[in-house]
C-alpha positions as CSV (number, residue, x, y, z in Angstrom):
1,M,0.0,0.0,0.0
2,A,1.4,3.4,-1.0
3,P,2.2,5.8,1.8
4,P,0.1,9.0,2.1
5,T,1.1,12.2,0.4
6,N,4.1,14.0,1.8
7,T,5.3,11.0,3.8
8,S,8.9,10.9,5.0
9,I,10.5,7.5,4.7
10,A,13.7,6.7,6.5
11,I,16.1,3.8,6.7
12,I,18.4,4.2,9.7
13,L,21.1,1.6,10.3
14,C,23.6,3.3,12.5
15,Y,26.2,1.7,14.8
16,C,25.3,-1.8,13.7
17,L,27.2,-5.0,13.2
18,L,25.3,-6.0,10.0
19,P,26.2,-8.6,7.4
20,A,25.8,-7.7,3.7
21,A,22.7,-9.9,3.5
22,T,20.9,-7.7,6.0
23,L,21.6,-4.7,4.0
24,A,20.3,-6.4,0.9
25,S,17.1,-7.2,2.6
26,Q,16.3,-3.5,2.9
27,Q,16.6,-2.9,-0.8
28,A,12.9,-3.0,-1.6
29,T,11.7,-0.8,1.2
30,L,11.7,2.5,-0.6
31,T,11.3,1.4,-4.2
32,S,8.0,-0.2,-3.4
33,S,6.3,3.1,-2.8
34,S,4.5,5.0,-5.5
35,P,6.8,7.2,-7.5
36,S,4.1,9.7,-8.2
37,I,3.8,10.8,-4.6
38,S,5.9,13.6,-3.2
39,Q,8.1,12.1,-0.5
40,S,11.2,12.7,1.5
41,Y,13.7,9.8,1.1
42,T,16.1,9.4,4.0
43,I,18.7,6.6,3.9
44,H,21.1,6.5,6.9
45,I,23.6,3.7,6.8
46,S,26.3,5.3,8.9
47,H,28.7,3.7,11.3
48,V,28.0,0.3,9.9
49,F,30.8,-2.3,10.6
50,H,31.9,-5.6,9.1
51,V,30.2,-4.7,5.8
52,T,32.1,-4.2,2.5
53,P,32.0,-0.7,0.9
54,S,30.4,-2.2,-2.2
55,A,27.5,-3.7,-0.1
56,V,26.8,-0.3,1.5
57,V,26.8,1.4,-2.0
58,N,24.6,-1.2,-3.5
59,S,22.1,-0.9,-0.6
60,V,21.9,2.9,-0.9
61,L,21.5,2.8,-4.7
62,S,18.9,0.0,-4.6
63,N,16.7,2.1,-2.2
64,I,16.7,5.3,-4.4
65,P,13.8,5.4,-6.9
66,R,14.9,5.9,-10.4
67,H,12.1,8.4,-11.4
68,P,10.7,9.9,-8.2
69,S,8.4,12.9,-8.2
70,R,9.9,15.9,-6.5
71,P,12.0,13.9,-4.0
72,F,14.3,15.1,-1.3
73,L,17.1,12.6,-0.9
74,D,18.9,12.5,2.3
75,V,21.8,10.0,2.2
76,D,24.1,9.5,5.2
77,V,26.9,7.0,4.8
78,S,29.3,8.7,7.2
79,S,31.9,6.5,9.0
80,S,31.1,3.5,6.8
81,N,34.6,2.7,5.7
82,L,34.0,3.8,2.1
83,D,37.1,4.1,-0.1
84,D,37.6,6.2,-3.3
85,D,36.1,3.6,-5.6
86,A,33.0,3.2,-3.4
87,V,32.4,6.9,-3.1
88,V,32.8,7.5,-6.9
89,S,30.4,4.6,-7.6
90,L,27.9,6.0,-5.2
91,V,27.9,9.5,-6.7
92,E,27.8,8.0,-10.3
93,G,24.9,5.8,-9.3
94,I,22.9,8.6,-7.8
95,V,23.5,10.8,-10.8
96,S,22.5,8.1,-13.3
97,R,19.3,7.4,-11.5
98,Q,18.0,10.9,-12.1
99,D,18.1,10.7,-15.9
100,G,14.8,11.8,-17.4
101,T,13.3,13.0,-14.2
102,A,10.7,15.7,-14.8
103,E,11.2,17.4,-11.5
104,Q,14.5,18.4,-10.0
105,T,15.9,16.2,-7.2
106,E,17.4,17.8,-4.1
107,L,20.2,15.7,-2.5
108,N,21.9,15.9,0.9
109,L,24.9,13.6,0.8
110,K,27.0,13.0,4.0
111,L,30.3,11.3,3.4
112,E,32.2,12.4,6.5
113,M,34.7,10.1,8.4
114,N,35.4,7.7,5.6
115,R,38.6,6.6,3.8
116,I,38.4,9.1,0.9
117,S,41.8,10.3,-0.4
118,P,42.6,13.4,-2.5
119,V,42.2,11.3,-5.6
120,G,38.7,10.2,-4.7
121,V,37.6,13.7,-3.9
122,S,39.1,14.9,-7.2
123,K,37.1,12.3,-9.1
124,V,33.9,13.2,-7.3
125,F,34.4,16.9,-8.1
126,D,35.2,16.2,-11.8
127,L,32.1,14.1,-12.0
128,L,30.0,16.9,-10.6
129,V,31.3,19.5,-13.1
130,G,31.0,17.0,-16.0
131,E,34.8,16.9,-16.5
132,N,34.8,13.2,-17.1
133,K,32.2,13.6,-19.8
134,N,34.2,16.4,-21.4
135,R,37.4,14.4,-21.3
136,A,35.7,11.4,-22.8
137,S,34.3,13.5,-25.6
138,E,37.7,15.1,-26.3
139,E,39.4,11.7,-26.3
140,A,36.7,10.3,-28.7
141,K,37.2,13.3,-30.9
142,E,41.0,12.9,-30.9
143,T,40.7,9.2,-31.6
144,A,38.4,9.9,-34.6
145,D,40.7,12.6,-35.9
146,D,43.7,10.3,-35.6
147,A,41.8,7.5,-37.3
148,Q,40.9,9.9,-40.2
149,V,44.6,10.9,-40.5
150,V,45.6,7.3,-40.7
151,D,43.0,6.5,-43.3
152,N,44.1,9.5,-45.4
153,S,47.7,8.5,-45.1
154,D,47.0,4.9,-46.1
155,E,45.0,6.1,-49.0
156,A,47.8,8.4,-50.2
157,Q,50.4,5.7,-49.9
158,K,48.2,3.3,-51.8
159,N,47.6,5.8,-54.6
160,E,51.3,6.4,-54.9
161,A,52.3,2.7,-55.0
162,S,49.7,1.5,-57.5
163,C,49.5,4.7,-59.6
164,V,45.8,4.2,-60.0
165,E,44.1,5.5,-63.1
166,D,41.9,8.6,-63.1
167,N,38.7,6.7,-63.3
168,D,39.6,4.5,-60.3
169,V,40.5,7.6,-58.3
170,T,37.2,9.2,-59.2
171,E,35.3,6.1,-58.1
172,T,37.3,6.0,-54.8
173,T,36.6,9.7,-54.2
174,I,32.9,9.2,-54.8
175,E,32.8,6.3,-52.5
176,N,34.6,8.1,-49.7
177,A,32.3,11.1,-50.2
178,S,29.2,8.9,-49.8
179,M,30.7,7.4,-46.6
180,D,31.3,10.9,-45.2
181,D,27.7,11.8,-46.0
182,E,26.5,8.7,-44.1
183,V,28.6,9.7,-41.1
184,E,27.1,13.1,-41.0
185,I,23.5,12.0,-40.9
186,D,23.9,8.8,-38.9
187,P,22.0,9.4,-35.7
188,S,23.9,6.7,-33.9
189,Q,27.1,8.6,-34.4
190,E,25.5,11.8,-33.1
191,D,24.5,10.0,-29.9
192,V,28.1,9.1,-29.1
193,T,29.1,12.8,-28.6
194,T,25.8,13.9,-27.1
195,P,26.0,14.2,-23.2
196,P,23.5,11.7,-21.7
197,I,22.4,14.4,-19.1
198,A,20.5,17.5,-20.1
199,S,22.3,20.9,-19.9
200,K,19.9,21.8,-17.1
201,P,20.5,19.0,-14.5
202,T,17.6,17.3,-12.9
203,L,19.8,16.6,-9.8
204,R,20.6,19.5,-7.4
205,I,23.0,18.7,-4.6
206,E,22.0,20.9,-1.7
207,K,24.7,19.7,0.7
208,L,27.9,17.7,0.3
209,D,29.7,16.8,3.5
210,L,33.3,15.5,3.1
211,S,34.5,16.5,6.6
212,Y,36.9,14.4,8.5
213,N,38.5,12.8,5.5
214,D,42.3,13.4,5.1
215,I,42.1,15.0,1.6
216,G,43.8,18.4,1.9
217,G,47.4,17.3,1.7
218,E,48.3,18.6,5.1
219,G,47.8,15.3,6.9
220,I,49.0,11.8,6.0
221,N,48.2,12.1,2.4
222,A,50.5,14.2,0.2
223,P,49.2,17.3,-1.6
224,S,47.5,16.5,-4.9
225,A,47.8,18.8,-7.9
226,Q,44.9,16.8,-9.4
227,L,42.7,17.8,-6.4
228,L,43.7,21.4,-6.6
229,N,42.7,21.6,-10.3
230,S,39.4,19.9,-9.5
231,V,38.6,22.4,-6.8
232,R,39.4,25.3,-9.2
233,R,37.0,23.8,-11.8
234,L,34.3,23.3,-9.1
235,F,34.3,27.0,-8.4
236,E,34.6,28.1,-12.0
237,N,31.4,26.4,-12.9
238,E,31.9,26.0,-16.6
239,D,29.2,24.4,-18.8
240,Y,27.2,21.5,-17.3
241,S,27.4,21.1,-13.6
242,I,25.5,19.7,-10.5
243,I,27.6,21.7,-8.0
244,P,26.6,21.4,-4.3
245,N,25.1,24.6,-2.8
246,I,26.6,23.8,0.6
247,L,30.1,22.3,0.7
248,L,31.6,21.1,4.0
249,M,35.2,20.1,4.2
250,E,35.9,20.6,7.9
251,N,38.9,19.0,9.6
252,C,40.3,17.7,6.2
253,G,43.9,18.8,6.3
254,I,43.2,21.7,3.9
255,G,45.9,24.3,3.6
256,A,46.6,27.6,1.9
257,A,47.1,25.9,-1.5
258,F,43.5,24.7,-1.4
259,C,42.3,28.2,-0.7
260,R,44.3,29.5,-3.6
261,S,42.6,27.1,-5.9
262,I,39.2,28.2,-4.7
263,G,40.3,31.8,-5.2
264,R,41.4,31.1,-8.8
265,G,38.1,29.5,-9.5
266,I,36.2,32.5,-8.1
267,C,38.3,34.9,-10.2
268,N,37.9,32.9,-13.4
269,A,34.1,32.7,-12.8
270,F,34.0,36.4,-12.3
271,E,35.9,37.1,-15.5
272,R,33.6,34.9,-17.4
273,N,30.5,36.4,-15.8
274,Q,31.8,39.9,-16.7
275,I,32.1,38.9,-20.4
276,Q,28.7,37.3,-20.4
277,S,27.0,40.2,-18.6
278,S,28.4,42.8,-20.9
279,G,25.3,44.5,-22.2
280,N,23.1,41.9,-20.5
281,P,22.0,42.9,-17.0
282,D,20.0,39.7,-16.5
283,V,22.9,37.3,-16.1
284,G,22.3,36.7,-12.4
285,C,24.4,36.4,-9.2
286,L,28.0,35.4,-9.4
287,Y,27.6,32.4,-7.1
288,E,24.7,30.7,-9.0
289,G,25.6,27.1,-9.9
290,R,28.5,26.7,-7.5
291,P,29.0,26.6,-3.8
292,S,27.4,29.5,-2.0
293,I,28.1,28.2,1.5
294,L,31.6,27.1,2.2
295,R,32.5,25.6,5.6
296,I,36.1,24.7,5.9
297,G,36.7,25.2,9.6
298,G,39.0,23.1,11.7
299,N,41.9,23.3,9.2
300,P,44.7,25.1,11.0
301,A,47.0,24.8,8.0
302,I,44.9,27.4,6.2
303,G,46.3,30.2,8.4
304,D,46.8,33.8,7.3
305,A,48.0,32.7,3.9
306,G,44.8,30.9,3.1
307,A,42.7,33.7,4.4
308,V,44.6,36.2,2.3
309,A,44.2,34.1,-0.8
310,L,40.4,33.9,-0.4
311,A,40.2,37.6,0.5
312,A,42.2,38.5,-2.7
313,A,39.6,36.6,-4.8
314,F,36.7,38.5,-3.1
315,R,38.5,41.8,-3.7
316,M,39.4,41.1,-7.3
317,S,35.9,40.0,-8.1
318,A,34.5,43.5,-7.4
319,S,33.0,45.2,-10.4
320,D,34.5,48.6,-11.5
321,D,31.0,50.0,-11.4
322,N,30.1,48.4,-8.1
323,N,28.1,51.1,-6.3
324,G,26.2,48.9,-3.9
325,G,24.6,46.5,-6.3
326,D,24.1,42.8,-5.6
327,S,27.6,41.3,-6.1
328,V,27.3,38.4,-3.6
329,I,30.1,35.9,-4.1
330,M,29.2,33.6,-1.2
331,E,26.3,33.4,1.3
332,E,28.5,32.1,4.0
333,L,32.2,31.5,4.6
334,D,33.2,29.5,7.7
335,L,36.9,29.8,8.6
336,S,36.6,28.9,12.2
337,S,39.6,27.2,13.9
338,C,41.8,27.9,11.0
339,N,44.8,29.5,12.8
340,I,44.0,32.9,11.4
341,G,45.5,36.0,13.0
342,D,45.3,39.8,12.4
343,V,46.9,39.5,9.0
344,G,44.2,37.3,7.6
345,A,41.5,39.4,9.3
346,E,42.8,42.6,7.8
347,A,42.9,41.0,4.4
348,I,39.3,39.9,4.7
349,A,38.4,43.4,6.0
350,L,39.9,45.0,2.9
351,A,37.9,42.6,0.7
352,L,34.7,43.5,2.4
353,A,35.5,47.2,2.0
354,C,36.3,46.9,-1.7
355,N,33.4,44.6,-2.5
356,P,30.4,45.5,-0.4
357,S,27.8,42.7,0.0
358,S,30.1,40.1,-1.4
359,L,29.5,38.0,1.7
360,K,26.6,37.6,4.0
361,R,27.8,35.5,6.9
362,L,31.4,35.3,8.1
363,D,32.6,32.9,10.8
364,L,36.1,33.6,12.2
365,S,35.6,32.0,15.6
366,N,38.3,30.1,17.5
367,N,41.2,31.9,15.8
368,K,44.0,34.2,16.9
369,I,42.5,37.5,16.1
370,T,43.2,40.5,18.4
371,D,41.8,44.0,18.7
372,V,43.8,44.9,15.7
373,G,41.9,42.6,13.4
374,A,38.6,43.3,15.0
375,I,39.1,47.1,14.5
376,A,40.0,46.5,10.9
377,L,36.8,44.5,10.4
378,G,34.6,47.1,12.1
379,R,36.0,50.0,10.0
380,A,35.7,48.0,6.8
381,L,32.1,47.2,7.5
382,I,31.3,50.9,8.1
383,E,33.1,51.8,4.8
384,S,31.2,49.2,2.9
385,R,27.9,50.4,4.5
386,E,28.4,53.7,2.8
387,R,28.4,52.0,-0.6
388,T,25.4,49.7,-0.2
389,S,21.7,50.2,0.5
390,G,21.4,47.6,3.3
391,F,23.6,45.7,5.7
392,A,27.1,45.2,4.5
393,L,27.2,41.9,6.4
394,D,24.4,40.0,7.9
395,Q,26.4,38.1,10.6
396,I,30.0,38.1,11.8
397,I,31.1,35.5,14.4
398,L,34.3,36.1,16.3
399,D,33.7,33.8,19.3
400,N,36.7,32.4,21.3
401,N,39.2,35.0,20.0
402,A,40.6,35.5,23.5
403,L,42.6,38.6,22.5
404,I,39.7,40.7,21.3
405,G,38.9,43.2,24.1
406,D,37.2,46.5,24.6
407,D,38.8,48.3,21.6
408,G,37.7,45.6,19.2
409,A,34.3,45.5,20.7
410,A,34.0,49.3,20.3
411,A,34.8,49.2,16.6
412,L,32.3,46.5,16.0
413,A,29.7,48.4,18.0
414,K,30.1,51.4,15.8
415,A,29.5,49.1,12.8
416,V,26.3,48.0,14.4
417,S,25.1,51.5,15.1
418,A,25.9,52.5,11.5
419,G,23.7,49.7,10.1
420,A,26.7,47.9,8.6
421,V,26.1,44.5,10.3
422,R,23.0,42.9,11.8
423,S,24.4,40.2,14.0
424,V,27.7,40.2,16.0
425,H,28.9,37.2,18.1
426,L,31.7,37.9,20.5
427,R,31.4,35.0,23.0
428,S,34.2,34.0,25.3
429,C,36.5,36.9,24.3
430,S,38.2,39.4,26.7
431,I,35.5,42.1,26.6
432,R,34.9,44.0,29.9
433,A,32.3,46.6,31.0
434,E,33.7,49.3,28.7
435,G,33.3,47.2,25.6
436,A,29.8,46.1,26.6
437,A,28.8,49.8,27.2
438,E,29.8,50.6,23.6
439,F,27.2,48.1,22.4
440,G,24.7,49.7,24.7
441,K,25.3,53.0,23.1
442,A,24.9,51.4,19.7
443,L,21.5,50.0,20.6
444,I,20.3,53.4,21.8
445,E,21.4,54.9,18.5
446,I,19.5,52.2,16.7
447,V,16.3,52.9,18.6
448,K,16.6,56.6,17.7
449,H,16.7,55.9,14.0
450,S,14.5,52.8,14.0
451,K,11.8,54.5,11.9
452,T,14.0,56.1,9.3
453,R,16.7,53.4,8.6
454,Q,16.8,49.7,7.7
455,F,16.5,48.9,11.5
456,Q,12.7,49.2,11.2
457,S,12.2,45.6,10.2
458,A,15.6,44.2,11.2
459,Q,16.3,41.9,14.2
460,I,19.6,43.1,15.7
461,E,21.5,40.3,17.5
462,I,24.5,40.9,19.8
463,D,25.9,37.9,21.7
464,M,28.7,38.5,24.3
465,S,28.2,35.4,26.4
466,G,31.2,34.1,28.3
467,N,32.9,37.5,28.8
468,H,33.8,38.7,32.3
469,F,32.2,42.1,32.5
């Protein structure tokens, strides 16, 4: 019997000692439901022990309907001992099961705490941007061209050796011409070079979680040039892609080189966007089709160098005629616990001042930022507020930066009163009564102008928990 409309179905097999046969017995659970009903499919097979990676992948793929109607797929295979081959097979299988789907499929895929290496992540990213298809098409084209050259060379040698008569040459030429005509109109040959997935993908990955896999090159695994190139392509978003909207790579051994690759991708995308938008104001936001929420916290190897690389990309992606328009590059950037100090904070501050509204939420908690960095951020927000119609930044989180004191708090309080930022988190810092008083003054200023400024409908949030006032 089919489940009622809007039913949420879940398979949860966490922390279990299950044989492969038990997983196989679950394969018909979801596929037996009616595909015409709008449902939420949740498959959790995390922390499963003594099961081969292929068995986990087969179980997940067998429980995903091939042509569901408006599904929301939530797949959690974290800590399931999956290696590179298993993860690539899983992603390929999920993508292939969405061919021909009328409605777009939204997927949340959790792959944290597995055995994924830089090579595996590179293959997954290349699959998402369609790089494998592009390479296959290029290789097929090169092979066809080489074959044509060989055929022409053999024909020329044959003609020179036998000294064929003119009528024989004419017959050969006519015959070859007819063969060429057949190739041009042969539909089977056209299908070889036609991508099997439409240019507008029916699969949309909302969230991809690759956290707690040693993939960044700063841990046991060596740095991978292949991964860095794949990351760049992921943020360039060229041609066909099913790029995740939210990308999590926390505690992955990511370093400054990884951030530089992200920055290059952002800059390349901006340059292409500028060319496409020349004379066409309806191109859209810069981050459309690539990660708009990037969470790479817990990677101390990023440091100031990585923060500077990302900030440079944000700054260089500012339009020459940017006078407060919508130039959002990312919705959220999480650089918490990344060993960032004042140098990195000042670089990010400069990017925010040069490119107002390029970022909406910034998390710099658990770093080494002092009053110097906090003052730079506060001043930059005020400067960017003068060039935009609304808040320059929706939220900034500076929790657990123990060296941010009253001076840094005062600078951020001025940014709040100026309408530059809506939410400020300064939990467990070194703020005393004087710094708290500055925020009190800012709130009084907001109340005075609540009817004439953007504060009228805004919810101002200030969190200074854990400070010893």
